[in-house]
C-alpha positions as CSV (number, residue, x, y, z in Angstrom):
1,M,-13.0,4.0,10.2
2,S,-9.8,2.6,11.5
3,Q,-9.3,-0.7,9.7
4,G,-8.1,-1.1,6.1
5,A,-10.5,-4.0,5.4
6,P,-12.9,-4.5,2.4
7,G,-16.4,-3.4,3.1
8,I,-18.1,-5.9,0.7
9,S,-18.0,-9.6,0.1
10,P,-16.3,-11.2,-2.9
11,P,-18.5,-11.8,-5.9
12,A,-20.6,-15.0,-5.9
13,K,-18.6,-16.6,-8.7
14,L,-15.4,-16.3,-6.6
15,L,-17.1,-17.6,-3.5
16,D,-18.4,-20.6,-5.3
17,A,-14.9,-21.3,-6.7
18,L,-13.3,-21.0,-3.3
19,G,-15.8,-23.5,-1.8
20,K,-15.3,-25.9,-4.6
21,C,-11.5,-25.7,-4.5
22,A,-11.4,-26.0,-0.8
23,G,-13.3,-29.2,-1.0
24,D,-11.0,-30.7,-3.6
25,P,-8.4,-33.1,-2.2
26,K,-5.9,-31.7,-4.6
27,S,-5.9,-28.5,-2.6
28,C,-4.7,-30.2,0.5
29,G,-1.2,-30.9,-0.9
30,Y,1.8,-28.7,-1.5
31,C,2.3,-26.7,-4.6
32,P,5.6,-25.2,-5.9
33,M,7.3,-22.8,-3.5
34,T,6.6,-19.9,-5.9
35,G,2.9,-20.8,-6.3
36,E,0.6,-22.5,-8.7
37,P,2.0,-22.0,-12.2
38,L,-1.5,-21.4,-13.6
39,L,-2.1,-18.4,-11.3
40,R,1.4,-17.0,-11.8
41,T,0.7,-17.1,-15.5
42,A,-2.8,-15.4,-15.0
43,L,-1.3,-12.7,-12.8
44,A,1.5,-11.9,-15.3
45,Q,-1.2,-11.5,-18.0
46,E,-3.3,-9.4,-15.7
47,M,-0.4,-7.2,-14.8
48,S,0.3,-6.6,-18.5
49,F,-3.3,-5.5,-18.9
50,I,-3.0,-3.1,-15.9
51,Y,0.4,-1.6,-16.7
52,G,-0.1,-1.3,-20.4
53,E,1.0,-2.7,-23.7
54,G,4.7,-3.6,-23.8
55,S,4.9,-4.5,-20.1
56,D,7.7,-7.0,-19.8
57,I,6.2,-9.5,-17.2
58,V,6.3,-13.3,-17.5
59,P,5.2,-16.0,-15.1
60,E,8.8,-16.8,-14.1
61,D,9.0,-13.3,-12.6
62,V,6.2,-14.1,-10.1
63,A,6.2,-15.7,-6.7
64,L,3.0,-16.1,-4.6
65,T,3.0,-15.6,-0.9
66,A,0.7,-15.9,2.1
67,G,-0.4,-12.3,2.0
68,C,1.5,-9.1,1.1
69,N,3.1,-8.7,4.5
70,M,4.8,-12.1,3.8
71,A,5.8,-10.7,0.4
72,F,7.4,-7.7,2.1
73,T,9.2,-9.8,4.7
74,T,10.5,-12.2,2.0
75,A,11.6,-9.4,-0.3
76,V,13.5,-7.6,2.4
77,M,15.2,-10.8,3.6
78,A,16.2,-11.4,0.0
79,V,18.1,-8.1,-0.4
80,A,19.1,-7.0,3.2
81,A,20.4,-8.4,6.4
82,A,20.8,-7.4,10.0
83,G,22.8,-4.1,10.3
84,D,21.7,-2.9,6.9
85,E,19.4,0.1,6.2
86,V,16.2,0.5,4.3
87,I,14.6,3.9,3.7
88,L,10.9,4.3,4.4
89,P,8.9,7.5,3.8
90,I,7.0,8.7,6.9
91,P,4.2,8.4,7.9
92,W,5.0,4.7,7.2
93,Y,3.0,1.5,7.2
94,F,3.8,0.2,10.7
95,N,4.0,-3.4,9.6
96,H,6.9,-2.5,7.3
97,E,8.8,-0.8,10.2
98,M,8.1,-3.6,12.6
99,T,9.3,-6.2,10.1
100,L,12.6,-4.3,9.6
101,H,13.0,-4.0,13.4
102,M,12.4,-7.7,13.9
103,L,15.1,-8.5,11.3
104,G,17.7,-6.1,12.8
105,I,17.5,-3.8,9.8
106,S,17.4,0.0,10.4
107,A,14.4,1.8,9.1
108,I,15.6,5.2,7.9
109,P,12.7,7.7,7.9
110,L,12.3,9.9,4.8
111,Q,10.3,13.0,5.8
112,T,7.2,14.0,3.8
113,A,5.2,17.2,4.2
114,S,1.5,18.0,4.2
115,Q,2.0,21.0,1.9
116,E,3.4,18.6,-0.7
117,G,0.5,16.2,-0.3
118,F,2.7,13.7,1.7
119,L,4.5,12.8,-1.5
120,P,8.1,11.7,-0.8
121,S,11.0,13.5,-2.5
122,S,13.6,11.5,-4.3
123,K,16.1,14.4,-3.9
124,R,15.7,14.3,-0.1
125,C,15.9,10.5,-0.3
126,A,19.3,10.7,-2.1
127,E,20.7,12.5,1.0
128,L,19.8,9.5,3.2
129,I,21.6,6.8,1.1
130,T,24.7,5.4,2.8
131,P,26.9,2.3,2.0
132,K,24.5,0.4,4.3
133,T,21.4,1.2,2.3
134,K,20.0,-1.8,0.5
135,A,16.5,-0.6,-0.5
136,I,13.9,2.1,-0.7
137,V,10.3,1.2,0.1
138,L,7.3,3.0,-1.4
139,V,3.6,2.4,-0.9
140,S,1.2,3.8,-3.5
141,P,-1.7,4.4,-3.1
142,N,-0.2,5.1,0.3
143,N,-1.1,3.6,3.7
144,P,-1.7,5.6,5.8
145,T,-2.0,8.9,3.9
146,G,-3.9,7.7,0.9
147,A,-1.5,9.8,-1.4
148,I,-1.2,8.4,-4.9
149,Y,2.3,8.8,-6.3
150,P,2.5,10.1,-9.9
151,P,4.3,7.8,-12.3
152,S,6.9,10.5,-12.8
153,L,7.7,10.5,-9.1
154,I,8.0,6.7,-9.0
155,S,10.3,6.8,-12.0
156,S,12.6,9.3,-10.2
157,F,12.9,6.8,-7.3
158,A,13.5,3.9,-9.7
159,L,16.4,5.9,-11.3
160,L,17.8,6.8,-7.9
161,A,17.8,3.1,-7.0
162,R,19.6,2.3,-10.2
163,Q,22.1,5.0,-9.7
164,H,23.1,3.6,-6.2
165,D,22.6,-0.1,-7.2
166,I,20.0,-0.7,-4.5
167,A,16.4,-2.1,-4.7
168,L,13.2,-0.2,-5.0
169,I,10.6,-2.2,-3.3
170,M,7.0,-1.0,-4.0
171,D,4.0,-2.2,-2.2
172,E,1.0,-1.8,-4.6
173,T,-1.7,-3.3,-2.5
174,Y,-4.1,-0.6,-3.5
175,R,-3.1,-0.2,-7.1
176,D,-6.4,-1.4,-8.5
177,F,-8.2,1.6,-7.0
178,I,-6.3,4.1,-9.2
179,T,-8.8,5.3,-11.7
180,N,-7.0,8.0,-13.7
181,G,-4.3,6.0,-15.5
182,V,-1.7,3.4,-15.0
183,P,0.1,3.2,-11.6
184,H,3.5,3.7,-13.2
185,H,5.6,2.8,-16.3
186,L,8.4,0.7,-14.7
187,F,7.5,-2.6,-16.3
188,I,7.8,-1.1,-19.8
189,P,11.3,-1.3,-21.3
190,G,12.9,2.1,-21.9
191,S,12.9,1.6,-25.7
192,L,9.1,1.3,-25.7
193,Q,8.4,4.2,-23.3
194,L,5.9,6.7,-24.7
195,I,6.5,9.2,-21.8
196,P,10.2,10.2,-21.4
197,D,10.4,9.6,-17.6
198,L,12.9,6.7,-18.0
199,P,16.0,6.4,-20.3
200,T,16.0,4.1,-23.3
201,D,18.1,1.5,-21.6
202,W,15.7,1.2,-18.7
203,T,14.7,-2.3,-17.5
204,W,12.9,-3.0,-14.3
205,R,14.7,-6.3,-13.9
206,R,17.8,-4.9,-12.2
207,H,16.4,-2.9,-9.3
208,F,12.7,-3.0,-9.0
209,I,10.6,-5.4,-6.7
210,H,6.8,-5.2,-6.9
211,L,4.5,-6.4,-4.1
212,F,0.8,-7.1,-4.4
213,S,-2.1,-8.3,-2.3
214,F,-5.2,-10.1,-3.5
215,S,-6.9,-9.1,-0.2
216,K,-8.2,-5.7,-1.2
217,S,-8.9,-6.1,-4.9
218,Y,-10.7,-9.4,-4.6
219,C,-12.0,-8.9,-1.0
220,I,-10.5,-12.1,0.4
221,P,-8.1,-10.9,3.2
222,G,-8.8,-14.1,5.3
223,H,-7.5,-16.3,2.5
224,R,-4.0,-14.7,2.7
225,L,-2.6,-14.4,-0.8
226,G,0.0,-12.0,-2.1
227,A,2.7,-11.8,-4.7
228,I,6.2,-10.7,-5.4
229,V,7.4,-9.8,-8.9
230,A,11.1,-9.5,-9.0
231,P,14.3,-10.0,-11.0
232,V,15.4,-13.6,-11.4
233,E,18.5,-13.1,-9.1
234,V,16.1,-11.8,-6.3
235,L,13.6,-14.6,-6.9
236,E,16.4,-17.2,-6.3
237,Q,16.8,-15.7,-2.9
238,V,13.1,-15.4,-2.4
239,K,12.7,-19.2,-3.0
240,T,15.2,-19.9,-0.2
241,V,13.3,-17.6,2.2
242,L,9.9,-19.0,1.2
243,D,11.2,-22.6,1.7
244,C,12.1,-21.7,5.3
245,I,9.1,-19.6,6.4
246,Q,6.2,-20.5,4.2
247,I,6.7,-23.6,2.0
248,C,3.8,-22.5,-0.2
249,A,0.9,-20.1,-0.1
250,P,-2.7,-21.5,0.5
251,R,-3.4,-23.6,-2.5
252,H,-7.2,-23.5,-2.7
253,V,-7.4,-19.8,-3.3
254,Q,-4.8,-20.0,-6.0
255,L,-6.8,-22.6,-7.8
256,A,-10.0,-20.7,-7.4
257,L,-8.6,-17.4,-8.7
258,Y,-6.6,-18.3,-11.8
259,P,-9.4,-18.8,-14.3
260,L,-11.4,-15.8,-13.0
261,L,-9.0,-12.8,-13.1
262,P,-10.2,-11.4,-16.4
263,E,-13.9,-11.9,-15.4
264,L,-13.4,-10.1,-12.1
265,R,-12.1,-6.9,-13.7
266,C,-15.6,-5.4,-13.7
267,F,-16.0,-6.2,-10.0
268,I,-12.7,-4.4,-9.2
269,S,-13.6,-1.4,-11.4
270,E,-17.0,-1.1,-9.6
271,T,-15.2,-1.3,-6.3
272,A,-12.7,1.4,-7.3
273,Q,-15.5,3.7,-8.5
274,S,-17.4,3.2,-5.2
275,L,-14.3,4.2,-3.3
276,V,-13.9,7.3,-5.4
277,H,-17.5,8.2,-4.7
278,R,-17.0,7.7,-0.9
279,H,-13.8,9.8,-0.9
280,D,-15.7,12.6,-2.8
281,L,-18.6,12.3,-0.3
282,F,-16.2,12.4,2.7
283,K,-14.4,15.4,1.3
284,S,-17.6,17.3,0.6
285,L,-19.0,16.6,4.1
286,L,-15.9,17.0,6.2
287,P,-16.3,20.0,8.5
288,R,-14.4,23.0,7.4
289,A,-12.2,23.0,10.5
290,W,-10.9,19.5,9.6
291,K,-8.3,19.7,6.8
292,L,-7.9,17.0,4.3
293,G,-4.2,16.4,3.5
294,S,-4.4,13.6,1.0
295,Q,-6.7,10.7,0.1
296,G,-6.8,7.7,-2.2
297,G,-7.1,3.9,-2.1
298,Y,-8.7,3.1,1.3
299,Y,-7.6,6.1,3.2
300,A,-8.0,9.8,3.9
301,F,-5.4,11.7,6.0
302,V,-7.0,14.5,8.0
303,K,-5.7,17.3,10.2
304,H,-7.7,17.9,13.4
305,P,-8.5,21.5,14.4
306,F,-7.8,21.4,18.2
307,K,-5.1,23.7,19.5
308,G,-2.2,22.1,21.4
309,V,-3.8,18.6,21.4
310,S,-2.2,15.5,20.0
311,A,-3.8,13.3,17.4
312,T,-3.7,10.4,19.8
313,D,-5.8,12.3,22.4
314,V,-8.3,13.3,19.7
315,S,-8.6,9.8,18.4
316,R,-9.1,8.5,21.9
317,R,-12.0,10.9,22.6
318,L,-13.5,10.3,19.2
319,A,-13.6,6.6,19.9
320,I,-14.9,6.8,23.5
321,E,-17.3,9.8,23.2
322,S,-18.2,9.9,19.5
323,G,-18.1,6.3,18.5
324,I,-15.6,7.0,15.7
325,V,-12.5,4.7,15.7
326,T,-9.5,6.1,13.8
327,L,-5.7,5.9,13.9
328,P,-3.5,8.8,14.9
329,T,-0.2,9.9,13.4
330,S,1.8,8.4,16.2
331,F,1.0,4.9,14.9
332,F,2.8,5.6,11.7
333,M,5.9,7.5,12.9
334,P,9.1,6.6,14.8
335,K,8.9,7.4,18.5
336,G,9.9,11.0,19.1
337,T,9.8,11.9,15.4
338,Q,7.7,14.8,14.2
339,F,7.0,16.4,10.8
340,Q,9.6,19.0,9.9
341,E,7.2,21.7,8.8
342,N,6.7,25.3,9.5
343,S,2.9,25.2,9.8
344,G,2.8,24.0,13.4
345,D,0.8,20.9,12.6
346,V,3.0,18.5,14.5
347,D,1.1,15.3,15.5
348,K,-2.3,16.5,14.3
349,W,-3.0,14.1,11.6
350,I,-5.5,11.2,11.7
351,R,-6.1,8.3,9.3
352,F,-9.7,7.6,8.3
353,S,-10.6,4.5,6.2
354,V,-13.5,4.9,3.9
355,A,-13.4,1.3,2.6
356,N,-15.7,-0.5,5.0
357,V,-18.3,2.2,5.7
358,D,-21.4,3.1,3.6
359,D,-22.6,6.6,2.7
360,D,-24.8,6.9,5.7
361,K,-21.9,6.2,8.0
362,V,-19.7,8.7,6.2
363,R,-22.4,11.4,6.8
364,R,-22.8,10.5,10.5
365,V,-19.0,10.5,11.0
366,C,-18.8,14.0,9.6
367,E,-21.7,15.2,11.7
368,R,-20.0,13.8,14.8
369,L,-16.7,15.5,13.9
370,H,-18.5,18.8,13.7
371,E,-20.2,18.1,17.1
372,S,-16.9,17.3,18.7
373,E,-15.6,20.8,18.0
374,S,-18.0,22.1,20.7
375,E,-18.5,19.0,22.9
376,F,-14.8,18.3,23.6
377,G,-14.3,21.8,25.1
378,W,-10.9,22.3,23.5
379,D,-9.6,25.5,22.0
380,M,-9.7,25.6,18.2
381,E,-6.8,26.7,16.1
382,Q,-7.2,30.3,14.8
383,G,-8.9,30.4,11.5
384,E,-10.3,26.8,11.9
């Protein structure tokens, strides 16, 4: 339960299209740096369907990349340089922090708290902004915590970015697994907003950068395809970066996908519902001593019950002795950084992925977690 990878294959229709397009000589050549125009158009239309009527997204806003990590790297290089600062909520997605470190950009940690469901605070974020700050990065549904950020919270960060004239970069790799409403309202102009989270003069085109991955929604991580949706000024910089580090994203997968996006909505919806079911099952079967902090998308963030033991040590023994592979908090935190909480749960959180396991494995994992309480021989926290 450690890897954030799809647990099912793409639908047959997509597999057939991938095979056909891969065998077409046209797929062997370059395409425009920002991607196949047909897929950029299809994605803009699909996003208007997802984010709601009135969404202001056109094909010219879209650039396609070789995966979402490439999209993140490109977006950051377009708005920041060595010596600048970018704010990341912690626990953070480690690839984001590693990318910033590689580029000489300081990752400024924004603390979150388990009692707040690991939701970041825009008020606390404002206290971290300096003249060196170039962007705030959010991931929702979150990796690693699974927390789904409410649209109102996302709006508060968008307004904070506008106030300080910096970018809000949002990685929405898992957005299609939100089943209780639209992910946010940022793509809808303020004059058309039905919910008063944003002012009437709001436009996303000044400060918002959206990142997406086709890997999870369409179950094609090996084909490496992601997207950036950004203001035209940012996309001009993106083109320069892409010309240097990518040239163009894999072409065959773009040609395979563009005519199928509307047809694949049912597949994505079914996948989302199956994830909701698995999250519910995991929550219902999780031993009482193991506390669920947040869940959503692919992940559940769980507090282990052992007294004075690090999540790293628990994850190690779960892997070796119980056959359960997970990732501990330390993978998602700056070295030496700990949660600023009064509850004493420093370094006790573990990420479980429910995406690539079936119901039977969820049951067996929860049984083994319960068995570990006695078999590991560690003291349990009082009340656990």
